[in-house]
PyMOL Python script that loads the backbone (N, CA, C, O; Angstrom):
from pymol import cmd

cmd.read_pdbstr("""\
ATOM      1  N   MET A   1     -91.898  43.483 128.537  1.00  0.00           N
ATOM      2  CA  MET A   1     -91.652  44.523 127.031  1.00  0.00           C
ATOM      3  C   MET A   1     -92.470  44.320 126.085  1.00  0.00           C
ATOM      4  O   MET A   1     -92.923  45.248 125.416  1.00  0.00           O
ATOM      5  N   GLY A   2     -92.845  42.803 125.849  1.00  0.00           N
ATOM      6  CA  GLY A   2     -93.932  42.751 124.668  1.00  0.00           C
ATOM      7  C   GLY A   2     -94.292  43.063 123.148  1.00  0.00           C
ATOM      8  O   GLY A   2     -93.544  42.683 122.248  1.00  0.00           O
ATOM      9  N   LYS A   3     -95.265  43.649 122.937  1.00  0.00           N
ATOM     10  CA  LYS A   3     -95.615  43.431 121.345  1.00  0.00           C
ATOM     11  C   LYS A   3     -94.347  44.351 120.831  1.00  0.00           C
ATOM     12  O   LYS A   3     -93.808  44.123 119.748  1.00  0.00           O
ATOM     13  N   ARG A   4     -93.989  45.244 121.572  1.00  0.00           N
ATOM     14  CA  ARG A   4     -93.246  46.419 120.928  1.00  0.00           C
ATOM     15  C   ARG A   4     -92.049  45.753 119.999  1.00  0.00           C
ATOM     16  O   ARG A   4     -91.798  45.766 118.794  1.00  0.00           O
ATOM     17  N   THR A   5     -91.373  45.101 121.299  1.00  0.00           N
ATOM     18  CA  THR A   5     -89.786  44.332 120.811  1.00  0.00           C
ATOM     19  C   THR A   5     -89.787  42.926 120.527  1.00  0.00           C
ATOM     20  O   THR A   5     -88.836  42.265 120.109  1.00  0.00           O
ATOM     21  N   GLY A   6     -91.101  42.482 120.829  1.00  0.00           N
ATOM     22  CA  GLY A   6     -91.525  41.000 120.351  1.00  0.00           C
ATOM     23  C   GLY A   6     -90.820  39.953 121.437  1.00  0.00           C
ATOM     24  O   GLY A   6     -90.829  38.729 121.310  1.00  0.00           O
ATOM     25  N   LEU A   7     -90.201  40.697 122.541  1.00  0.00           N
ATOM     26  CA  LEU A   7     -89.393  39.766 123.300  1.00  0.00           C
ATOM     27  C   LEU A   7     -90.501  40.365 124.725  1.00  0.00           C
ATOM     28  O   LEU A   7     -90.946  41.501 124.892  1.00  0.00           O
ATOM     29  N   VAL A   8     -90.718  38.993 125.678  1.00  0.00           N
ATOM     30  CA  VAL A   8     -91.362  39.235 126.561  1.00  0.00           C
ATOM     31  C   VAL A   8     -90.158  38.125 127.617  1.00  0.00           C
ATOM     32  O   VAL A   8     -89.923  36.939 127.387  1.00  0.00           O
ATOM     33  N   CYS A   9     -89.518  39.041 128.856  1.00  0.00           N
ATOM     34  CA  CYS A   9     -88.589  38.750 129.435  1.00  0.00           C
ATOM     35  C   CYS A   9     -89.279  38.135 130.506  1.00  0.00           C
ATOM     36  O   CYS A   9     -90.392  38.600 130.751  1.00  0.00           O
ATOM     37  N   ILE A  10     -88.840  37.116 131.258  1.00  0.00           N
ATOM     38  CA  ILE A  10     -89.278  36.619 132.544  1.00  0.00           C
ATOM     39  C   ILE A  10     -88.422  36.494 133.699  1.00  0.00           C
ATOM     40  O   ILE A  10     -87.593  35.604 133.887  1.00  0.00           O
ATOM     41  N   LEU A  11     -88.750  37.658 134.606  1.00  0.00           N
ATOM     42  CA  LEU A  11     -88.236  37.676 135.926  1.00  0.00           C
ATOM     43  C   LEU A  11     -88.510  37.155 137.158  1.00  0.00           C
ATOM     44  O   LEU A  11     -89.606  37.414 137.655  1.00  0.00           O
ATOM     45  N   LYS A  12     -87.822  36.550 137.679  1.00  0.00           N
ATOM     46  CA  LYS A  12     -87.966  35.875 138.983  1.00  0.00           C
ATOM     47  C   LYS A  12     -87.611  37.049 140.355  1.00  0.00           C
ATOM     48  O   LYS A  12     -86.432  37.248 140.645  1.00  0.00           O
ATOM     49  N   VAL A  13     -88.421  37.569 140.913  1.00  0.00           N
ATOM     50  CA  VAL A  13     -87.808  38.895 141.838  1.00  0.00           C
ATOM     51  C   VAL A  13     -87.464  37.777 143.377  1.00  0.00           C
ATOM     52  O   VAL A  13     -88.263  36.986 143.878  1.00  0.00           O
ATOM     53  N   LEU A  14     -86.550  37.964 143.669  1.00  0.00           N
ATOM     54  CA  LEU A  14     -85.603  37.624 144.543  1.00  0.00           C
ATOM     55  C   LEU A  14     -85.896  38.038 146.182  1.00  0.00           C
ATOM     56  O   LEU A  14     -85.975  37.246 147.120  1.00  0.00           O
ATOM     57  N   ALA A  15     -86.011  39.298 146.222  1.00  0.00           N
ATOM     58  CA  ALA A  15     -86.041  40.387 147.305  1.00  0.00           C
ATOM     59  C   ALA A  15     -86.883  41.649 146.414  1.00  0.00           C
ATOM     60  O   ALA A  15     -86.767  41.962 145.229  1.00  0.00           O
ATOM     61  N   VAL A  16     -87.846  42.273 147.591  1.00  0.00           N
ATOM     62  CA  VAL A  16     -88.546  43.676 147.493  1.00  0.00           C
ATOM     63  C   VAL A  16     -87.820  44.251 148.488  1.00  0.00           C
ATOM     64  O   VAL A  16     -87.631  43.940 149.664  1.00  0.00           O
ATOM     65  N   THR A  17     -87.325  45.445 147.577  1.00  0.00           N
ATOM     66  CA  THR A  17     -86.672  46.580 148.800  1.00  0.00           C
ATOM     67  C   THR A  17     -88.149  47.501 149.327  1.00  0.00           C
ATOM     68  O   THR A  17     -89.284  47.583 148.858  1.00  0.00           O
ATOM     69  N   PRO A  18     -87.549  48.039 150.389  1.00  0.00           N
ATOM     70  CA  PRO A  18     -88.544  49.064 150.611  1.00  0.00           C
ATOM     71  C   PRO A  18     -88.840  50.465 150.345  1.00  0.00           C
ATOM     72  O   PRO A  18     -89.877  51.060 150.641  1.00  0.00           O
ATOM     73  N   ASN A  19     -87.430  51.091 149.534  1.00  0.00           N
ATOM     74  CA  ASN A  19     -86.433  52.173 149.169  1.00  0.00           C
ATOM     75  C   ASN A  19     -86.216  51.703 147.644  1.00  0.00           C
ATOM     76  O   ASN A  19     -85.914  50.581 147.238  1.00  0.00           O
ATOM     77  N   ARG A  20     -86.479  52.986 146.852  1.00  0.00           N
ATOM     78  CA  ARG A  20     -85.450  52.851 145.578  1.00  0.00           C
ATOM     79  C   ARG A  20     -84.111  52.832 145.319  1.00  0.00           C
ATOM     80  O   ARG A  20     -83.333  53.393 146.090  1.00  0.00           O
ATOM     81  N   MET A  21     -83.794  52.355 144.497  1.00  0.00           N
ATOM     82  CA  MET A  21     -82.445  52.244 144.031  1.00  0.00           C
ATOM     83  C   MET A  21     -82.018  52.490 142.652  1.00  0.00           C
ATOM     84  O   MET A  21     -82.916  52.586 141.816  1.00  0.00           O
ATOM     85  N   GLY A  22     -81.067  52.582 142.353  1.00  0.00           N
ATOM     86  CA  GLY A  22     -80.146  52.633 141.262  1.00  0.00           C
ATOM     87  C   GLY A  22     -80.342  51.017 140.230  1.00  0.00           C
ATOM     88  O   GLY A  22     -80.507  49.801 140.331  1.00  0.00           O
ATOM     89  N   ALA A  23     -80.188  52.034 139.348  1.00  0.00           N
ATOM     90  CA  ALA A  23     -80.514  50.913 138.233  1.00  0.00           C
ATOM     91  C   ALA A  23     -79.331  49.252 138.306  1.00  0.00           C
ATOM     92  O   ALA A  23     -79.563  48.060 138.100  1.00  0.00           O
ATOM     93  N   LYS A  24     -77.951  50.112 138.743  1.00  0.00           N
ATOM     94  CA  LYS A  24     -76.668  49.077 138.801  1.00  0.00           C
ATOM     95  C   LYS A  24     -77.382  47.763 139.670  1.00  0.00           C
ATOM     96  O   LYS A  24     -77.168  46.612 139.291  1.00  0.00           O
ATOM     97  N   MET A  25     -78.166  48.020 140.756  1.00  0.00           N
ATOM     98  CA  MET A  25     -78.579  47.428 141.866  1.00  0.00           C
ATOM     99  C   MET A  25     -79.623  46.269 141.699  1.00  0.00           C
ATOM    100  O   MET A  25     -79.580  45.270 142.417  1.00  0.00           O
ATOM    101  N   VAL A  26     -80.328  46.406 140.961  1.00  0.00           N
ATOM    102  CA  VAL A  26     -81.490  45.529 140.261  1.00  0.00           C
ATOM    103  C   VAL A  26     -80.805  43.987 140.272  1.00  0.00           C
ATOM    104  O   VAL A  26     -80.965  43.194 141.200  1.00  0.00           O
ATOM    105  N   PRO A  27     -80.183  43.775 139.325  1.00  0.00           N
ATOM    106  CA  PRO A  27     -79.554  42.067 138.886  1.00  0.00           C
ATOM    107  C   PRO A  27     -79.675  41.254 140.805  1.00  0.00           C
ATOM    108  O   PRO A  27     -80.186  40.185 141.140  1.00  0.00           O
ATOM    109  N   ASP A  28     -79.008  42.266 141.626  1.00  0.00           N
ATOM    110  CA  ASP A  28     -78.958  41.324 142.888  1.00  0.00           C
ATOM    111  C   ASP A  28     -80.697  41.211 143.485  1.00  0.00           C
ATOM    112  O   ASP A  28     -80.914  40.636 144.552  1.00  0.00           O
ATOM    113  N   PHE A  29     -81.233  41.494 143.105  1.00  0.00           N
ATOM    114  CA  PHE A  29     -82.916  41.505 143.744  1.00  0.00           C
ATOM    115  C   PHE A  29     -84.185  41.266 142.398  1.00  0.00           C
ATOM    116  O   PHE A  29     -85.404  41.278 142.568  1.00  0.00           O
ATOM    117  N   CYS A  30     -83.515  41.078 141.207  1.00  0.00           N
ATOM    118  CA  CYS A  30     -83.753  39.789 140.497  1.00  0.00           C
ATOM    119  C   CYS A  30     -83.183  38.718 139.682  1.00  0.00           C
ATOM    120  O   CYS A  30     -81.959  38.672 139.560  1.00  0.00           O
ATOM    121  N   GLN A  31     -84.195  37.541 138.905  1.00  0.00           N
ATOM    122  CA  GLN A  31     -83.035  36.838 138.067  1.00  0.00           C
ATOM    123  C   GLN A  31     -83.668  36.620 137.295  1.00  0.00           C
ATOM    124  O   GLN A  31     -84.829  36.240 137.449  1.00  0.00           O
ATOM    125  N   ASP A  32     -82.983  36.828 135.983  1.00  0.00           N
ATOM    126  CA  ASP A  32     -83.821  36.367 134.420  1.00  0.00           C
ATOM    127  C   ASP A  32     -83.481  35.450 134.208  1.00  0.00           C
ATOM    128  O   ASP A  32     -82.336  35.000 134.164  1.00  0.00           O
ATOM    129  N   LEU A  33     -85.416  34.567 133.862  1.00  0.00           N
ATOM    130  CA  LEU A  33     -85.404  33.033 133.668  1.00  0.00           C
ATOM    131  C   LEU A  33     -86.107  33.365 132.137  1.00  0.00           C
ATOM    132  O   LEU A  33     -87.068  32.690 131.769  1.00  0.00           O
ATOM    133  N   THR A  34     -85.613  34.335 131.374  1.00  0.00           N
ATOM    134  CA  THR A  34     -85.869  33.992 129.870  1.00  0.00           C
ATOM    135  C   THR A  34     -85.376  33.299 129.136  1.00  0.00           C
ATOM    136  O   THR A  34     -84.148  33.330 129.066  1.00  0.00           O
ATOM    137  N   PRO A  35     -86.159  32.358 128.258  1.00  0.00           N
ATOM    138  CA  PRO A  35     -85.268  31.006 127.205  1.00  0.00           C
ATOM    139  C   PRO A  35     -84.318  31.837 126.923  1.00  0.00           C
ATOM    140  O   PRO A  35     -84.306  33.056 127.095  1.00  0.00           O
ATOM    141  N   ASP A  36     -83.303  30.976 126.368  1.00  0.00           N
ATOM    142  CA  ASP A  36     -82.190  31.514 125.507  1.00  0.00           C
ATOM    143  C   ASP A  36     -82.772  31.259 124.015  1.00  0.00           C
ATOM    144  O   ASP A  36     -82.070  31.719 123.115  1.00  0.00           O
ATOM    145  N   ALA A  37     -83.586  30.800 123.753  1.00  0.00           N
ATOM    146  CA  ALA A  37     -84.328  30.439 122.203  1.00  0.00           C
ATOM    147  C   ALA A  37     -84.962  31.657 122.079  1.00  0.00           C
ATOM    148  O   ALA A  37     -84.649  32.425 121.169  1.00  0.00           O
ATOM    149  N   ASP A  38     -85.831  31.929 122.897  1.00  0.00           N
ATOM    150  CA  ASP A  38     -86.488  33.506 123.126  1.00  0.00           C
ATOM    151  C   ASP A  38     -85.174  34.402 122.996  1.00  0.00           C
ATOM    152  O   ASP A  38     -85.447  35.434 122.382  1.00  0.00           O
ATOM    153  N   ILE A  39     -84.227  34.355 123.267  1.00  0.00           N
ATOM    154  CA  ILE A  39     -83.500  35.694 123.489  1.00  0.00           C
ATOM    155  C   ILE A  39     -82.604  35.322 121.651  1.00  0.00           C
ATOM    156  O   ILE A  39     -82.592  36.239 120.830  1.00  0.00           O
ATOM    157  N   GLU A  40     -82.322  34.717 121.494  1.00  0.00           N
ATOM    158  CA  GLU A  40     -81.741  34.305 120.053  1.00  0.00           C
ATOM    159  C   GLU A  40     -82.973  34.210 118.928  1.00  0.00           C
ATOM    160  O   GLU A  40     -82.634  34.397 117.760  1.00  0.00           O
ATOM    161  N   ALA A  41     -83.748  34.056 119.079  1.00  0.00           N
ATOM    162  CA  ALA A  41     -84.864  34.853 118.186  1.00  0.00           C
ATOM    163  C   ALA A  41     -85.222  36.353 118.064  1.00  0.00           C
ATOM    164  O   ALA A  41     -85.379  36.969 117.010  1.00  0.00           O
ATOM    165  N   TYR A  42     -85.339  36.904 119.506  1.00  0.00           N
ATOM    166  CA  TYR A  42     -85.405  38.147 118.907  1.00  0.00           C
ATOM    167  C   TYR A  42     -83.710  38.805 118.331  1.00  0.00           C
ATOM    168  O   TYR A  42     -83.602  39.838 117.670  1.00  0.00           O
ATOM    169  N   LYS A  43     -83.119  38.371 118.547  1.00  0.00           N
ATOM    170  CA  LYS A  43     -81.625  38.684 118.421  1.00  0.00           C
ATOM    171  C   LYS A  43     -81.488  38.906 116.689  1.00  0.00           C
ATOM    172  O   LYS A  43     -81.081  39.957 116.195  1.00  0.00           O
ATOM    173  N   ALA A  44     -82.036  37.346 115.657  1.00  0.00           N
ATOM    174  CA  ALA A  44     -82.011  37.250 114.811  1.00  0.00           C
ATOM    175  C   ALA A  44     -83.159  38.275 113.965  1.00  0.00           C
ATOM    176  O   ALA A  44     -83.002  38.597 112.787  1.00  0.00           O
ATOM    177  N   ARG A  45     -84.473  38.762 114.919  1.00  0.00           N
ATOM    178  CA  ARG A  45     -85.422  39.675 114.179  1.00  0.00           C
ATOM    179  C   ARG A  45     -84.742  40.884 113.968  1.00  0.00           C
ATOM    180  O   ARG A  45     -84.672  41.365 112.837  1.00  0.00           O
ATOM    181  N   ILE A  46     -84.140  41.522 115.125  1.00  0.00           N
ATOM    182  CA  ILE A  46     -83.002  42.726 114.775  1.00  0.00           C
ATOM    183  C   ILE A  46     -82.199  43.079 113.679  1.00  0.00           C
ATOM    184  O   ILE A  46     -82.010  44.150 113.101  1.00  0.00           O
ATOM    185  N   ALA A  47     -81.607  41.511 113.463  1.00  0.00           N
ATOM    186  CA  ALA A  47     -80.569  41.398 112.779  1.00  0.00           C
ATOM    187  C   ALA A  47     -81.503  41.628 111.166  1.00  0.00           C
ATOM    188  O   ALA A  47     -81.294  42.372 110.207  1.00  0.00           O
ATOM    189  N   LYS A  48     -82.613  40.567 111.463  1.00  0.00           N
ATOM    190  CA  LYS A  48     -83.086  41.068 109.997  1.00  0.00           C
ATOM    191  C   LYS A  48     -83.312  41.970 109.503  1.00  0.00           C
ATOM    192  O   LYS A  48     -83.018  42.169 108.324  1.00  0.00           O
ATOM    193  N   ALA A  49     -84.215  43.236 110.630  1.00  0.00           N
ATOM    194  CA  ALA A  49     -84.772  44.852 110.273  1.00  0.00           C
ATOM    195  C   ALA A  49     -83.334  45.150 109.821  1.00  0.00           C
ATOM    196  O   ALA A  49     -83.310  45.489 108.638  1.00  0.00           O
ATOM    197  N   ALA A  50     -82.175  45.126 110.390  1.00  0.00           N
ATOM    198  CA  ALA A  50     -81.372  46.085 109.874  1.00  0.00           C
ATOM    199  C   ALA A  50     -80.523  46.391 108.765  1.00  0.00           C
ATOM    200  O   ALA A  50     -79.670  47.243 108.514  1.00  0.00           O
ATOM    201  N   ILE A  51     -81.379  44.773 107.805  1.00  0.00           N
ATOM    202  CA  ILE A  51     -80.825  44.033 106.337  1.00  0.00           C
ATOM    203  C   ILE A  51     -81.665  45.344 105.528  1.00  0.00           C
ATOM    204  O   ILE A  51     -81.251  45.926 104.526  1.00  0.00           O
ATOM    205  N   TYR A  52     -82.861  45.603 106.209  1.00  0.00           N
ATOM    206  CA  TYR A  52     -83.738  46.552 105.321  1.00  0.00           C
ATOM    207  C   TYR A  52     -83.023  47.619 104.910  1.00  0.00           C
ATOM    208  O   TYR A  52     -82.803  47.610 103.699  1.00  0.00           O
ATOM    209  N   ARG A  53     -82.618  48.469 105.466  1.00  0.00           N
ATOM    210  CA  ARG A  53     -81.581  49.915 105.438  1.00  0.00           C
ATOM    211  C   ARG A  53     -80.798  50.050 105.102  1.00  0.00           C
ATOM    212  O   ARG A  53     -79.999  49.480 105.844  1.00  0.00           O
ATOM    213  N   LEU A  54     -80.065  50.732 103.930  1.00  0.00           N
ATOM    214  CA  LEU A  54     -78.850  50.862 103.642  1.00  0.00           C
ATOM    215  C   LEU A  54     -77.382  51.705 104.839  1.00  0.00           C
ATOM    216  O   LEU A  54     -77.498  52.928 104.917  1.00  0.00           O
ATOM    217  N   PRO A  55     -76.665  51.338 105.320  1.00  0.00           N
ATOM    218  CA  PRO A  55     -75.900  52.103 106.641  1.00  0.00           C
ATOM    219  C   PRO A  55     -75.571  53.455 106.216  1.00  0.00           C
ATOM    220  O   PRO A  55     -74.753  53.593 105.306  1.00  0.00           O
ATOM    221  N   GLY A  56     -76.186  54.617 106.843  1.00  0.00           N
ATOM    222  CA  GLY A  56     -75.395  55.478 106.415  1.00  0.00           C
ATOM    223  C   GLY A  56     -76.659  56.011 105.727  1.00  0.00           C
ATOM    224  O   GLY A  56     -76.635  57.240 105.662  1.00  0.00           O
ATOM    225  N   SER A  57     -77.868  55.396 105.140  1.00  0.00           N
ATOM    226  CA  SER A  57     -78.896  55.931 104.686  1.00  0.00           C
ATOM    227  C   SER A  57     -79.987  56.663 105.659  1.00  0.00           C
ATOM    228  O   SER A  57     -81.159  56.476 105.335  1.00  0.00           O
ATOM    229  N   GLY A  58     -79.775  57.386 106.685  1.00  0.00           N
ATOM    230  CA  GLY A  58     -80.308  58.186 107.401  1.00  0.00           C
ATOM    231  C   GLY A  58     -81.841  57.432 108.175  1.00  0.00           C
ATOM    232  O   GLY A  58     -82.371  56.394 107.779  1.00  0.00           O
ATOM    233  N   ARG A  59     -82.250  58.177 109.187  1.00  0.00           N
ATOM    234  CA  ARG A  59     -83.403  57.759 109.533  1.00  0.00           C
ATOM    235  C   ARG A  59     -84.393  57.751 108.951  1.00  0.00           C
ATOM    236  O   ARG A  59     -84.743  58.596 108.128  1.00  0.00           O
ATOM    237  N   PRO A  60     -85.252  56.379 109.440  1.00  0.00           N
ATOM    238  CA  PRO A  60     -86.643  56.028 108.345  1.00  0.00           C
ATOM    239  C   PRO A  60     -87.362  57.269 108.609  1.00  0.00           C
ATOM    240  O   PRO A  60     -87.217  58.097 109.508  1.00  0.00           O
ATOM    241  N   THR A  61     -88.327  57.203 107.434  1.00  0.00           N
ATOM    242  CA  THR A  61     -89.395  58.549 108.134  1.00  0.00           C
ATOM    243  C   THR A  61     -90.660  57.440 108.841  1.00  0.00           C
ATOM    244  O   THR A  61     -90.679  56.222 109.022  1.00  0.00           O
ATOM    245  N   LYS A  62     -91.699  58.601 109.128  1.00  0.00           N
ATOM    246  CA  LYS A  62     -92.455  58.019 110.163  1.00  0.00           C
ATOM    247  C   LYS A  62     -93.476  56.379 109.069  1.00  0.00           C
ATOM    248  O   LYS A  62     -93.891  55.319 109.537  1.00  0.00           O
ATOM    249  N   PHE A  63     -93.527  56.814 107.820  1.00  0.00           N
ATOM    250  CA  PHE A  63     -93.812  56.183 106.584  1.00  0.00           C
ATOM    251  C   PHE A  63     -93.753  54.588 106.952  1.00  0.00           C
ATOM    252  O   PHE A  63     -94.401  53.660 107.436  1.00  0.00           O
ATOM    253  N   GLU A  64     -92.329  55.002 106.287  1.00  0.00           N
ATOM    254  CA  GLU A  64     -90.980  53.627 106.402  1.00  0.00           C
ATOM    255  C   GLU A  64     -90.940  53.066 107.447  1.00  0.00           C
ATOM    256  O   GLU A  64     -91.123  51.849 107.463  1.00  0.00           O
ATOM    257  N   ARG A  65     -90.706  53.730 108.560  1.00  0.00           N
ATOM    258  CA  ARG A  65     -91.544  53.099 109.786  1.00  0.00           C
ATOM    259  C   ARG A  65     -92.097  52.219 109.956  1.00  0.00           C
ATOM    260  O   ARG A  65     -91.565  51.139 110.214  1.00  0.00           O
ATOM    261  N   ARG A  66     -94.052  52.514 109.813  1.00  0.00           N
ATOM    262  CA  ARG A  66     -94.568  52.033 110.384  1.00  0.00           C
ATOM    263  C   ARG A  66     -95.043  50.429 108.938  1.00  0.00           C
ATOM    264  O   ARG A  66     -95.853  49.502 108.978  1.00  0.00           O
ATOM    265  N   ALA A  67     -94.095  50.850 107.971  1.00  0.00           N
ATOM    266  CA  ALA A  67     -94.490  50.006 106.931  1.00  0.00           C
ATOM    267  C   ALA A  67     -93.551  48.820 106.922  1.00  0.00           C
ATOM    268  O   ALA A  67     -93.779  47.714 106.434  1.00  0.00           O
ATOM    269  N   LEU A  68     -92.175  49.337 107.700  1.00  0.00           N
ATOM    270  CA  LEU A  68     -91.485  47.943 108.466  1.00  0.00           C
ATOM    271  C   LEU A  68     -92.552  47.091 109.370  1.00  0.00           C
ATOM    272  O   LEU A  68     -93.104  46.031 109.074  1.00  0.00           O
ATOM    273  N   ASP A  69     -92.682  47.909 110.616  1.00  0.00           N
ATOM    274  CA  ASP A  69     -93.425  47.362 111.893  1.00  0.00           C
ATOM    275  C   ASP A  69     -94.782  46.272 110.649  1.00  0.00           C
ATOM    276  O   ASP A  69     -95.395  45.213 110.780  1.00  0.00           O
ATOM    277  N   ASP A  70     -94.708  46.996 109.906  1.00  0.00           N
ATOM    278  CA  ASP A  70     -96.156  45.825 109.775  1.00  0.00           C
ATOM    279  C   ASP A  70     -95.582  44.705 108.485  1.00  0.00           C
ATOM    280  O   ASP A  70     -96.290  43.733 108.224  1.00  0.00           O
ATOM    281  N   PHE A  71     -94.551  44.877 107.887  1.00  0.00           N
ATOM    282  CA  PHE A  71     -93.441  43.608 107.301  1.00  0.00           C
ATOM    283  C   PHE A  71     -93.126  42.505 108.268  1.00  0.00           C
ATOM    284  O   PHE A  71     -93.288  41.289 108.165  1.00  0.00           O
ATOM    285  N   MET A  72     -92.583  43.318 109.333  1.00  0.00           N
ATOM    286  CA  MET A  72     -92.204  42.551 110.286  1.00  0.00           C
ATOM    287  C   MET A  72     -93.225  42.142 111.124  1.00  0.00           C
ATOM    288  O   MET A  72     -92.841  41.078 111.610  1.00  0.00           O
ATOM    289  N   ASP A  73     -94.249  42.399 111.525  1.00  0.00           N
ATOM    290  CA  ASP A  73     -95.649  41.496 111.957  1.00  0.00           C
ATOM    291  C   ASP A  73     -95.914  40.596 111.216  1.00  0.00           C
ATOM    292  O   ASP A  73     -96.355  39.677 111.906  1.00  0.00           O
ATOM    293  N   ASP A  74     -95.893  40.288 110.017  1.00  0.00           N
ATOM    294  CA  ASP A  74     -96.578  39.733 109.210  1.00  0.00           C
ATOM    295  C   ASP A  74     -95.342  37.912 108.999  1.00  0.00           C
ATOM    296  O   ASP A  74     -95.497  36.724 108.719  1.00  0.00           O
ATOM    297  N   LEU A  75     -94.170  38.925 109.390  1.00  0.00           N
ATOM    298  CA  LEU A  75     -93.117  37.515 108.760  1.00  0.00           C
ATOM    299  C   LEU A  75     -93.401  36.690 110.458  1.00  0.00           C
ATOM    300  O   LEU A  75     -92.942  35.575 110.708  1.00  0.00           O
ATOM    301  N   GLU A  76     -94.134  37.418 111.349  1.00  0.00           N
ATOM    302  CA  GLU A  76     -94.426  36.461 112.361  1.00  0.00           C
ATOM    303  C   GLU A  76     -95.695  35.559 112.584  1.00  0.00           C
ATOM    304  O   GLU A  76     -95.743  34.786 113.540  1.00  0.00           O
TER     305      GLU A  76
END
""", "prot")
cmd.dss("prot")
cmd.show_as("cartoon", "prot")
cmd.util.cbc("prot")
cmd.orient("prot")
């Protein structure tokens, strides 16, 4: 994931399959090792972002989204 979401997931591959598979089977082949503190910090950032727009005020414009992204980057 990384820069856009601000969350870097750490996965341990348990097995490699020779064929493609459905998304529901992926958890059988990998283990999520992402620290709980990182996940909680990500959830806190998402909750902060929701504060800046009033519910029902519509989708942000491109300008507003970029300004919000810049603002959130400055907080980190």
